[in-house]
C-alpha positions in Angstrom: -45.0 319.3 226.5 -42.7 322.1 227.6 -39.0 322.0 226.9 -36.6 322.1 229.8 -35.2 325.3 228.3 -38.4 327.3 228.8 -38.9 325.9 232.3 -35.5 327.2 233.4 -36.2 330.6 231.9 -39.4 330.9 233.9 -38.0 329.5 237.1 -36.8 332.8 238.6 -39.2 335.1 236.9 -40.9 336.7 239.9 -38.2 336.0 242.6 -36.2 339.0 243.6 -32.9 338.3 245.4 -33.6 338.3 249.1 -31.0 339.8 251.3 -27.5 339.9 249.9 -25.5 342.9 249.2 -27.2 344.7 246.3 -24.8 347.6 246.5 -21.8 345.5 245.4 -23.7 343.0 243.3 -23.0 342.9 239.6 -26.1 343.3 237.4 -26.7 342.7 233.7 -28.9 345.5 232.4 -30.5 345.1 229.0 -31.0 348.6 227.9 -32.1 350.0 224.5 -28.5 350.2 223.4 -27.4 346.7 224.4 -26.3 345.2 227.7 -24.7 347.2 230.5 -22.9 345.2 233.1 -21.7 346.3 236.5 -22.7 347.3 240.0 -25.7 349.6 240.4 -23.5 352.7 240.7 -21.5 351.8 237.6 -24.8 351.1 235.6 -26.2 354.5 236.8 -23.0 356.3 235.6 -23.1 354.5 232.2 -26.8 355.3 231.6 -26.3 358.9 232.7 -23.4 359.1 230.2 -25.6 357.5 227.4 -28.4 360.0 228.4 -26.0 363.0 228.0 -24.7 361.6 224.6 -28.3 361.0 223.3 -29.4 364.5 224.5 -26.5 366.2 222.9 -27.1 364.4 219.6 -30.7 365.5 219.6 -32.4 362.1 220.2 -34.9 363.0 222.9 -36.6 359.6 223.0 -33.3 357.7 223.6 -32.2 360.4 226.1 -35.5 359.9 228.1 -35.1 356.1 227.9 -31.6 356.2 229.3 -32.6 358.6 232.0 -35.4 356.2 233.1 -33.0 353.3 233.2 -30.6 355.4 235.3 -33.4 356.4 237.6 -34.5 352.8 238.1 -31.0 351.8 239.2 -30.8 354.9 241.4 -34.0 353.9 243.2 -32.7 350.3 243.6 -29.4 351.6 245.1 -31.2 354.1 247.4 -33.5 351.4 248.7 -30.6 349.0 249.3 -28.7 351.8 251.1 -31.8 352.4 253.3 -31.9 348.7 254.2 -28.2 348.7 255.0 -28.6 351.8 257.1 -31.6 350.3 259.0 -29.6 347.1 259.7 -26.7 349.2 260.9 -28.9 351.2 263.2 -30.5 348.0 264.5 -27.1 346.5 265.2 -25.9 349.7 266.9 -29.0 349.8 269.1 -28.4 346.1 270.1 -24.8 347.0 270.9 -25.9 349.9 273.0 -28.3 347.7 274.9 -25.7 345.0 275.5 -23.2 347.6 276.6 -25.7 349.2 279.0 -26.4 345.7 280.5 -22.7 345.1 280.9 -22.3 348.5 282.6 -25.2 347.7 285.0 -23.8 344.3 285.9 -20.3 345.9 286.4 -21.8 348.6 288.7 -23.7 346.0 290.7 -20.6 343.9 291.1 -18.6 347.0 292.3 -21.3 347.9 294.7 -21.4 344.4 296.1 -17.6 344.4 296.5 -17.7 347.8 298.2 -20.5 346.6 300.5 -18.4 343.5 301.4 -15.3 345.6 302.0 -17.2 348.1 304.3 -19.0 345.3 306.2 -17.1 344.7 309.4 -18.6 341.2 309.8 -17.1 340.2 306.4 -13.6 341.4 307.3 -10.9 339.1 308.4 -10.8 338.9 312.2 -7.4 339.2 314.0 -6.1 336.0 315.5 -6.4 336.1 319.3 -4.5 333.6 321.4 -6.7 332.2 324.1 -4.9 330.4 326.9 -6.0 326.8 327.2 -8.2 326.1 330.2 -9.4 322.8 331.4 -12.9 322.6 329.9 -13.6 319.2 331.4 -13.8 317.6 328.0 -12.0 314.4 327.1 -9.8 314.4 324.1 -10.7 311.8 321.5 -8.1 310.0 319.2 -9.4 311.9 316.2 -8.4 315.2 317.8 -4.9 314.1 318.6 -2.3 314.7 315.9 -0.7 311.5 314.7 3.1 311.3 315.3 5.2 311.0 312.1 7.4 307.9 311.9 10.8 308.2 310.6 11.2 306.2 307.4 14.0 303.8 306.8 16.2 304.6 303.8 15.7 302.3 300.9 18.6 300.1 299.8 20.0 301.0 296.4 18.6 299.1 293.4 20.6 296.4 291.7 21.6 297.5 288.2 19.6 295.9 285.4 21.4 293.7 282.9 22.1 295.5 279.6 20.4 293.6 276.8 23.4 294.2 274.5 25.8 292.4 277.0 26.0 288.9 278.1 22.8 287.3 276.7 23.8 287.9 273.1 26.0 284.9 272.2 26.7 285.8 268.6 26.9 289.6 269.0 30.0 291.6 268.8 28.7 294.5 270.7 31.5 294.6 273.3 34.8 296.2 272.1 37.7 293.7 272.1 41.2 294.5 273.0 43.6 295.0 270.1 46.0 292.1 269.6 
C-alpha cells in the first residue's frame, strides 16, 4: 500500500502548467548549489552570476552546470515570450478585422444616408393648399371633429378633520389660553 505522501509527490510529475504567465511566475529551481527562487529572468541572472564565479575560481564542471541551468531558463523564457507575442499578434489581427468591419458598416450607413438625402422622392414635400371642391362625397361622423365641451369648475373640497383635534378626548394637543 502506498502512502498518501508518495501519491501527492507523483500527482503533478508530468503536468506542465498550461497557460498562465510564465514570464512573471515565481519558480523554485533546485540547482547544484541549492535552491534558487524567482522569476525566470531572476533565475537566469543568478545562474549566470554563479557561472562567472565558478569559472573565475577555476571550477569548470560547476561553471558548465550553472551555464546549462541558465540556458534552460533562457529557453523557457524565450518560448513563453514567443507565445505571448503570438497571442498579441492574434489579438491585434482580430482587432484589425473588427475595426475593418466597423469601418465597412459605417461607410455603408453613410452611403445609405447620402442616397436618401439625394433621392427627391424621400425628401419632405412642401405643403400645398388645395381649395376644397365639392367632390360629391358624404361626410361621415368619424370624419367630423368632435366639439369640445366646456367643463364646469369643481367646488372646493371640504377640509379633512385633523386627527389631533376634536376626536382625542384625553389629549392636550390644543394650546390653552393662559389664565
